N, C-alpha and C positions, 0 to 999 in steps of 0.2 A: 199580560193583561194591559190593555190600552190605558193611557193616562186619563184621569177623570178630573173634572173641574169641581168647583164649589157648589154647583147648582144641581148636583145629583143626576147628571145626564146619563141616560141609559148606555150601557156598554153594548157595542155591536154584537149581535148574536153570532155564535160560532158553531159551525157544523161539526159533527163528530162521527167518526167511524165506530165509536164505542159509546152508546147511550143515545140520548135525545137532545135536541137543540134547546138551549136555555138562553134567556136574556138576563144579564146581570145588571145590578144597580148598587151603588154604594148606599149604605144605610146608617141611620142614627143609632141603631141597636148596637150593643157591645161587640157583636161579631164583626160589624163594619161592612157586611156584604149580604145582599139578598138576591133572589133570582125569581123570575117569572116563568111559569110553565103551564101552558094551556089554560090561562085564566087564573091560575093559583099563584099566590104570593108565598114563596118559600123563604123561611127564616131558619136560623140555627141558634139554639140556646146552649149548645155543648161546648162552649169556649174553654180554653185551658186555664182554669182558675182553681186555686186551692180551695176556695170557698165552695165551689160547685162540687168538687170531688168529695169534700167532707159531708156535704148534704146528701150526696148519692150514697155514701157509705152508711150513713144513718138510715136512709130510706131502705136500703137492703136489709139492715139489721132489724129494724122495727116494722118494716112493711106497713107503714102507717101513712106516710105522706103520699099524696096523689101526684100525678105527673105535672110538672110545671108548665104553665101556659105563658108563652112569651107576651110581652106587652104589644099592643097593636100599634106599633110605630107607624106614623103616617096616616092613621085613621082608616086604614083599609081593613075590611072585614074578610075573614077567611084565610088567616095565616095558617100555614102548615109548618109546624116545627119538626124539622128533619131529625133532630136528636131523639124525639119521641118515637121515630120509626126505626131507630137503630135496634138491632138484636142484641142480646146479652154479650155475644162474642164480639160484635162490633164496638159496643161500649167498653168492653174490657180492653180491647186493643187500643182504642182511642185514648182512654185514660192512662194506659200503661205508657203510651208514647209521651204523654206529659210528664209522668214521673221520671222516665229515663232522661228526658231533656233537662228537667229541673236538677237531677242528680249531677249531670255533666256541667251544669252552669251555663247552658246555651239555650237560645230560643228553640221552640219546637219546629222541626223541619220535616220534609217529606221522608228523609232517611229514618227518623225516629218512628214514624208511622209504619214504614215498611218493616222495620225491625220488630215492632210489636205484632204486626200481622203474621210474621214468620212463625210465631208461636201458636197460631190458631190451627186446629186440626184440618179444617177444610182447605186452608192455604197450603199446609204441609202435603195434603193428598194431591192437590193440583201440581205442586212442584215435583212430587214423586212421579206423577203421570207423564210429565214432560222430561223426565230424567235429570232433574236439577236437584241439588243438595241445599236444603234450607240452612243446614249448619255452615256450609261453605259461604253461602250468601251472607249470613249473619256475621261471620268472621271478617269477610271482606269489607262490609259496610262499617263495621265497628272500627276497623283499622283506618278506613278512609276518614271517619269522623275525628279520629285522633289527630290527623294531619290537617283536615279542612273542616272546621266546625260549620254546622248548618246555619244558614242565614234566615232570619225571619222575613217572610215575603208573602205575597198575596196567593201563592200557589196553595198553601195549606188551607186557606179560607175557601177555596173553590172545591176541595175534595168532597165534602159532604153533599154538595149540590150535584156534582158529576156522578157520585155514587147513587143518588136518588134517580138521576136521569137513566142510568143503566138499569136500576130496579124497575122503573116504569116501563122501559122498553121490553124487558124480559118477563113482565107480568109478575114480578116478585113483590109480595106484600110487606117485606121487611128489608131493611138495609143491613145486610149481614157482612161478614168478613170478606167474602168474595166480591160483593158490591163495592165495599170500601177499597179493595185492591183495584177494582176496575176504575173507581174514581181517581185513585192515585196514579194509575197508568195513564189516564186521560189528561189529568191536570199537570203532571210533572213536565217541566220544559225539556226540550230535546237535548239541551246541552248539560242536563243534570246527570250525575253518575248513575242514577237509577235506570235511566233509559238505556245506558250502555249495558247494564246488568240484564235488563229485560231482553234486549236483543241477543245477548250472549247465551242466555238460557233458553231462548226460543219462546218467550212468553209474549203473545200478541193479543190484540183485542179479540180477534176471531176465536182463538183457542180459549181465552177466558170465558167468553160468552158460551161457547160449546160446552165446556166443563161445567159452568154454573147451571145451565139448563138441565144437564144430565144429573149432576150431583144433588141438586136441590129439587129435582123432579118438577120443574116449572111448566106451567101451561103455555108454552111458547113453541111454535113450529117454524122451522127453517123452510124456505121455499122449496117445493118439490123439485127433485132432479139436481139440486145443488150439491156440492161436495159436503157442505155442512149437514145437509139432510141425510146423506149416506153415512157420514160419520156418526150422526146421532142414532141411526138405526143400529149400527154395529156396536156402539156403546151400550145401548139398551139390551141388545142380545147377549153381549159378552158379560154383562152384569150377572146374568143367570149362570153362566159358566164359572164366574168367580165365586158365586155363592156355593155352587155344587162341588167344584173341584179345587177351590182355594187358589185359583189363578189370580195374577195381578197383571192386567194388560196395560202396557205403557202406550201413551197416546201416539208416539211415532210409529208403533207397530200397527195400530189401527189405521193411521194415515197411509202407511205403505200398502196395506191390504186393499184399501179403497183405490189407491193409485194404480196398483197392479191389476185390479179387476176391470179397469176401464179399457174398453176395446176388446176384451176377451170373450164377451158374450153379448146378448141383447141388452140394450140400455136398461130396460125394465128389470133385468135380472142381475145387474152389476152389483147391487148391494148384497144379494145372496151369494154371489161369487166371492165377495170380500169376506163375508162371514165364514164361508167354507175354508178360506185360507187361514182365518184366525183360529178356527177349530183345529186344523192340522198343526198350526204353529203351537197351540197349547199342548198337543200331544207330543210334539218334538221337545218342548221345554220339559215336559214331565219325564221323558226318556233321559234327558240330561240331568235330572235331579234338581230342577229349579221350578218354582212356580211363577217366576217373573217372565212374562211373554214379551220379548223385545223384538225390535225390528228385524234383527238377524234371523230369528226363527221364521218370520213371515217370508223372508227371502228364500230360506231353505224350503219352505212349504211350496212356494211357486215353482222352484226347481224340481221338486219331487213330483209335482203335478204335470210337468211338461212331458 
């Protein structure tokens, strides 16, 4: 993040392959950062404080207190408190990251947030789809933190805003765990260990968006004729096969089917050719006594079709 002066000068807008463009500004509010998006002033009241966590615990128990409305710092009407848009899973992960950091005696870092997100079902499902182990990732990051404690920096402060930007782009009405993961993916510096992990397990902005739209059934359409559009068609169709036959399609298998279908038939029928390969791959997996449809079964299916 660029250096800011004492006059609260606006931070230069940053374009993003994951989410929507935001304009950041330092703030007098406790979080210390705010952002502007299409005329809205975005603030965040979910800072890592023991007092807030205690209040949230009692709110859950008593179901009595209403949502907190942040002070209108700067006299601008129309603040949007992003913490109020967090889903229960996102709040749980966000608060858990604070507890873990406090227990370790170090400031909250992006690594703590990632570790907390690894426990959420939607994130576990995503990692399983891309053939990554949440358990191994958790073990690696924990070992890393023992050697190199996370440093408190501005990156953590940007995550809720980038998560909102992704939710806005994908027409999601809540900032859930997947949106929070997207914010983490976007805000984390390239030289951070998490980016190396994301690259190693094959987690990209495009794959996260694709999975989120499918898993959350969001009202968002990828441009017709694009690879993402074809992948989404296959994901939607294989969901029925999963429900009926108990299959579990890995994302690399679907990607391979789409890739192998290109040039094999008319452009308008390529998505159907990919689905045909996936159905055959499912049958081959069943013959082998497994319900996990991997990329290797798709390769076998195209060989059998030749």
